C-alpha positions as CSV (number, residue, x, y, z in Angstrom):
1,M,106.5,82.6,168.2
2,E,106.4,85.2,165.6
3,G,109.2,85.4,163.2
4,K,110.5,89.0,162.4
5,K,109.5,91.4,159.6
6,V,110.8,90.9,156.4
7,T,110.4,92.8,152.9
8,L,110.8,90.8,149.7
9,L,112.2,93.6,147.5
10,L,112.2,92.7,143.6
11,D,114.3,94.5,140.8
12,D,111.6,96.9,139.2
13,G,110.9,98.1,143.1
14,T,107.9,95.8,143.9
15,A,107.7,95.2,147.5
16,F,106.4,92.2,149.5
17,H,106.2,92.2,153.3
18,G,106.1,88.9,155.5
19,T,107.6,87.2,158.7
20,S,110.4,85.1,158.8
21,F,110.1,81.2,159.8
22,G,113.4,80.3,158.8
23,Y,117.4,81.1,159.3
24,E,117.4,85.1,159.8
25,Q,119.5,86.7,157.6
26,P,119.4,88.8,154.7
27,V,119.9,86.7,151.6
28,A,119.8,88.1,147.3
29,G,118.8,85.7,144.2
30,E,116.9,84.9,141.4
31,V,113.6,85.1,142.2
32,V,111.6,82.1,140.9
33,F,108.2,80.3,141.1
34,N,107.0,76.5,141.7
35,T,103.8,75.4,140.9
36,A,104.3,72.3,142.5
37,M,101.7,71.1,144.9
38,M,104.2,68.8,146.9
39,G,107.6,68.0,147.4
40,Y,109.3,70.9,149.3
41,P,112.0,68.4,150.8
42,E,112.8,67.3,147.2
43,S,113.0,70.6,145.5
44,L,115.2,72.6,148.3
45,T,117.7,70.3,148.0
46,D,117.8,69.9,144.5
47,P,120.9,71.4,143.1
48,S,119.4,73.1,140.4
49,Y,117.4,75.7,142.8
50,A,121.1,77.1,144.0
51,G,121.1,80.7,143.9
52,Q,117.6,81.3,143.7
53,L,114.9,82.3,146.1
54,M,112.2,79.5,145.1
55,T,108.8,80.7,145.5
56,L,105.6,78.1,146.2
57,T,102.3,78.7,144.5
58,Y,100.7,75.9,146.4
59,P,99.3,77.8,149.7
60,L,100.3,75.7,152.5
61,V,103.4,74.6,153.1
62,G,105.2,72.9,155.9
63,N,102.0,70.8,157.1
64,Y,103.7,67.3,156.4
65,G,107.1,68.1,158.0
66,V,110.4,66.8,157.3
67,P,111.7,63.5,156.4
68,P,114.9,62.4,158.2
69,F,118.4,63.2,156.4
70,S,119.2,59.4,156.5
71,V,121.8,57.6,154.2
72,G,121.1,54.0,152.4
73,A,123.2,51.8,150.4
74,N,125.6,53.5,148.1
75,G,125.3,56.3,150.8
76,I,122.9,58.2,149.4
77,A,120.4,60.0,150.8
78,D,117.3,57.7,151.5
79,F,114.3,60.9,151.2
80,M,116.2,63.6,149.9
81,E,117.7,64.9,146.4
82,S,121.7,65.8,147.7
83,D,123.2,66.1,150.9
84,K,121.6,69.9,152.1
85,I,119.5,72.5,151.0
86,Y,120.8,74.3,148.0
87,A,117.7,76.9,147.3
88,S,119.0,80.2,149.0
89,A,115.7,81.0,150.6
90,I,111.9,79.8,150.5
91,I,108.9,81.6,150.0
92,V,105.3,80.8,151.1
93,S,102.0,82.2,151.6
94,D,101.2,80.4,154.5
95,Y,103.5,78.4,156.7
96,S,101.9,75.4,159.1
97,E,103.9,75.6,162.3
98,R,102.6,72.2,163.4
99,Y,103.1,69.3,161.2
100,C,102.0,65.5,160.8
101,H,103.4,62.7,158.8
102,W,104.5,59.1,159.0
103,N,108.0,60.2,158.1
104,A,108.7,63.7,159.7
105,V,111.0,63.9,162.6
106,E,111.3,67.9,162.3
107,S,109.8,70.7,160.8
108,L,110.6,72.7,157.6
109,A,111.3,76.0,160.0
110,D,113.5,73.8,162.1
111,W,115.6,72.2,159.4
112,L,115.6,76.0,157.5
113,K,117.3,77.4,160.4
114,R,120.0,74.3,161.1
115,E,121.3,74.9,157.6
116,H,121.1,78.7,157.6
117,V,118.2,79.0,154.6
118,P,115.6,82.2,155.3
119,G,112.2,81.4,155.0
120,I,109.5,84.2,154.7
121,T,105.4,83.3,155.1
122,G,102.7,85.6,155.1
123,I,103.8,87.0,151.0
124,D,100.9,86.9,148.6
125,T,102.6,84.3,146.0
126,R,99.9,84.2,143.8
127,Q,100.3,88.1,143.2
128,L,104.1,87.6,143.3
129,T,103.9,84.9,140.6
130,K,101.6,87.4,138.4
131,V,104.5,89.8,138.6
132,L,107.2,87.5,137.7
133,R,105.1,86.3,134.4
134,E,104.6,89.2,133.3
135,H,108.3,91.2,133.5
136,G,110.0,88.0,133.4
137,V,111.7,86.6,136.3
138,M,114.0,88.3,138.5
139,M,116.4,89.2,140.9
140,G,115.1,90.1,144.4
141,K,116.4,90.4,148.1
142,I,115.0,89.6,151.2
143,L,115.4,91.9,154.0
144,F,114.8,92.0,157.8
145,D,113.4,95.5,158.6
146,D,115.5,95.3,161.4
147,Q,118.8,95.4,159.7
148,P,118.4,97.9,157.0
149,D,122.1,98.5,156.3
150,N,122.7,94.8,155.6
151,I,121.9,94.7,152.3
152,P,122.8,92.1,150.1
153,E,123.8,91.8,146.4
154,A,122.4,89.0,143.7
155,H,124.6,87.7,141.3
156,Y,123.4,85.0,139.2
157,E,124.4,86.1,135.5
158,G,127.3,85.0,134.6
159,V,128.4,83.0,138.1
160,N,129.1,79.2,137.1
161,F,126.8,77.4,139.8
162,V,127.4,73.9,138.0
163,D,130.8,74.3,139.3
164,Q,129.6,75.0,142.5
165,V,127.6,71.6,143.0
166,S,129.2,69.1,141.0
167,C,131.7,66.6,142.8
168,K,135.2,67.4,142.9
169,E,136.6,64.0,142.8
170,V,135.3,60.6,141.2
171,I,132.6,58.4,143.0
172,T,131.6,54.8,142.2
173,Y,128.2,53.6,143.0
174,N,127.2,49.9,142.5
175,G,130.7,49.1,141.8
176,G,131.3,45.5,139.5
177,A,127.7,45.9,138.6
178,G,126.4,45.0,134.8
179,K,127.3,48.1,132.6
180,R,129.3,50.8,133.3
181,V,127.8,54.0,132.8
182,V,129.9,57.7,133.3
183,L,127.2,60.3,134.7
184,V,128.3,63.6,134.7
185,D,127.7,65.3,137.5
186,C,126.5,68.7,137.0
187,G,124.1,69.1,140.1
188,V,122.8,65.6,139.7
189,K,119.5,64.7,141.9
190,N,120.0,61.7,144.0
191,N,116.9,59.9,142.1
192,I,118.6,59.6,138.9
193,L,121.8,57.8,140.8
194,R,118.8,55.6,142.4
195,S,116.9,55.0,139.1
196,L,120.2,54.2,137.1
197,I,121.3,51.6,140.1
198,N,117.8,50.2,140.4
199,R,118.4,48.9,136.7
200,G,121.3,47.3,137.5
201,V,124.2,49.0,136.1
202,E,127.3,50.4,137.7
203,V,127.6,54.7,137.7
204,V,130.7,56.4,137.7
205,R,129.8,59.8,139.0
206,V,132.6,62.3,137.7
207,P,133.1,66.2,137.8
208,W,131.2,68.4,135.6
209,N,134.0,69.0,133.2
210,Y,136.2,65.9,133.7
211,D,138.2,64.2,130.7
212,Y,136.5,61.0,130.9
213,T,136.7,60.0,127.0
214,S,139.8,57.4,127.3
215,M,138.0,55.9,130.2
216,D,136.2,52.2,129.5
217,F,132.5,52.7,130.3
218,D,129.5,51.3,128.1
219,G,127.1,54.8,128.1
220,L,127.1,58.2,129.1
221,F,124.5,60.3,131.4
222,L,124.3,64.0,131.3
223,A,123.0,65.2,134.7
224,N,120.9,68.0,135.8
225,G,122.1,71.5,137.3
226,P,121.8,74.9,137.8
227,G,122.3,78.4,136.0
228,D,123.4,79.2,132.2
229,P,124.5,76.2,130.2
230,D,126.6,78.5,128.5
231,M,129.1,78.8,131.1
232,C,129.9,74.7,130.7
233,G,131.7,75.0,127.5
234,D,134.3,72.7,128.9
235,A,131.7,69.8,129.5
236,V,130.6,70.8,126.0
237,E,134.0,70.3,124.7
238,V,134.4,66.5,126.3
239,I,130.7,65.7,124.9
240,R,131.7,67.0,121.5
241,R,135.0,64.7,121.7
242,Q,132.9,61.7,122.9
243,M,130.6,61.8,120.0
244,S,133.3,62.1,117.7
245,A,135.6,59.2,119.1
246,S,132.6,56.9,120.1
247,R,128.6,55.8,119.2
248,R,128.3,54.7,123.1
249,P,124.7,55.6,124.3
250,I,124.0,59.0,125.6
251,C,121.5,60.1,127.8
252,G,120.7,63.9,129.2
253,I,118.3,65.5,131.6
254,C,117.4,68.8,132.3
255,M,120.7,70.8,132.1
256,G,122.1,67.5,130.3
257,N,119.4,67.7,127.4
258,Q,120.7,71.5,126.7
259,L,124.4,70.6,127.2
260,L,124.3,67.6,124.7
261,A,122.2,70.3,122.4
262,K,125.1,72.3,122.3
263,A,127.8,69.7,121.8
264,G,125.5,69.1,118.7
265,G,125.8,72.7,117.5
266,A,122.2,74.0,118.9
267,S,122.0,77.5,120.7
268,I,120.2,77.9,123.9
269,Y,117.9,81.1,125.3
270,K,116.7,82.0,128.6
271,L,112.9,81.4,129.1
272,K,110.8,84.5,130.5
273,Y,109.9,82.5,133.5
274,G,111.4,78.9,133.6
275,H,109.6,75.5,134.1
276,R,109.1,74.4,137.4
277,S,106.2,72.6,138.4
278,H,105.0,68.7,138.5
279,N,102.4,69.5,135.8
280,Q,104.3,69.9,132.5
281,P,102.5,68.3,129.5
282,V,104.9,66.8,126.6
283,R,104.1,65.8,123.7
284,L,106.2,62.9,122.0
285,V,107.2,64.4,118.5
286,G,105.3,62.3,115.9
287,T,102.9,61.0,118.1
288,D,99.4,62.2,119.9
289,R,100.7,60.5,123.4
290,C,101.3,63.6,125.7
291,F,102.9,63.4,129.5
292,V,102.6,65.0,132.6
293,T,106.0,66.0,133.5
294,S,108.6,67.5,136.3
295,Q,110.4,70.1,135.7
296,N,112.7,72.6,137.1
297,H,114.8,74.5,134.4
298,G,114.9,78.4,133.1
299,Y,116.8,78.0,130.0
300,A,115.8,76.1,126.9
301,V,117.2,74.2,123.5
302,D,116.0,76.5,120.4
303,A,115.0,73.9,118.5
304,T,115.6,76.4,115.1
305,T,119.4,75.6,115.7
306,L,119.8,72.0,116.0
307,G,121.7,70.2,113.2
308,S,120.2,68.1,110.4
309,E,121.3,65.1,111.7
310,W,119.4,66.1,114.9
311,E,115.6,65.8,115.7
312,E,113.2,67.3,118.5
313,L,112.1,64.5,120.7
314,F,109.5,66.2,123.0
315,V,108.0,69.6,122.8
316,N,105.9,71.3,125.6
317,M,102.5,71.6,125.0
318,N,102.3,74.8,126.9
319,D,104.5,77.0,125.1
320,G,105.5,74.9,122.4
321,S,109.2,74.9,123.5
322,N,111.9,71.9,123.5
323,E,111.5,69.2,125.7
324,G,114.2,66.8,124.7
325,I,116.4,65.8,121.5
326,R,117.6,62.5,119.6
327,H,120.2,62.3,116.8
328,K,118.4,60.6,113.9
329,T,121.1,57.3,113.3
330,H,123.0,57.6,116.9
331,P,121.8,56.4,120.3
332,W,121.8,59.9,121.7
333,F,119.1,61.5,123.4
334,S,118.0,63.6,126.0
335,S,114.9,64.9,128.0
336,Q,114.3,69.0,129.5
337,F,111.9,67.2,132.0
338,H,112.9,65.0,134.9
339,P,111.9,61.5,134.2
340,E,112.8,60.4,138.1
341,A,110.5,63.0,139.1
342,A,111.0,63.0,143.1
343,A,109.1,64.5,143.5
344,G,106.0,64.5,140.8
345,P,104.6,62.2,138.2
346,V,106.8,59.2,137.0
347,D,105.1,58.8,133.2
348,T,108.2,58.8,132.1
349,D,110.6,57.0,134.0
350,F,110.7,54.7,130.9
351,M,113.5,57.2,129.6
352,F,115.6,55.0,131.8
353,D,114.9,51.7,130.2
354,K,115.7,53.3,126.9
355,F,118.7,54.0,128.2
356,V,120.1,50.9,129.9
357,D,118.5,48.9,126.9
358,A,120.6,50.8,124.4
359,L,123.4,49.8,126.5
360,V,123.6,46.0,125.8
361,K,122.6,46.9,122.1
């Protein structure tokens, strides 16, 4: 059955017309693009996409369906990156109504409808991406042609999305196992939790603005999350107090990289159109080693503002932006990319080994 006619209207007045295959409700948000070839279940459930209309440049989407929302050990979903879909909508060129995969239990359309998330198809996503690359990421609205009066308003700048997606209470995983790691939940992906648990550590997950400085733990992990890191001043202040009081190892991923940099005195800026894909090349500074990485972020660390005690750890080979930092003398380091991927390449999962090894030194 063909869905309702919809229009994607960008802030600059550009309009794209398509049809609905998801939940039929107007929505507004920041329009971003992802150039990955697969991984829509993981991307849709990544809390870093909160408040965003996710455009997939790969032309065929939906052909392998959606895996079950089963829950495994430690209460973590087996195949998803959180407890629900966090993206505000998904925009594709060609949606496949028929799906075939050994692990699929439902179609992408059925999943979107069940979670009340719009999906539109028939959009020239390559042209849309060109517009976003030339103009820069902008706000947009998905409007249903038969609901001309129901026009939503988009709010992204100035919104603390981290506060919306972070846990509200302390949660412990793998209790009593090995070293104890405090994980600051800014919108953590499940595979970060899995990657730490699989390395035999106890993970204590705390809200983004929680004061953990008086707790007994062996290392601090700063997780990924959505939105503007400048909205997370409370988290930065706690990190600063922790660094002043202790030399315990600290590792950050994505938003965690930015918060660690801010705690070290650096500033953050917004990228023109962000890095969202599974094919971002980054180089380990001081070497010729280059890694293919999975990324999802719209902000970056201004490496020129790093203090004298800090240095870049990785750099993006496409645009030269920062991809990680490290302290010159203390075991504090981070990556802007996702070493745990899910979905994407796992070339850099040694970052977790490096962190866990630092816990026992």
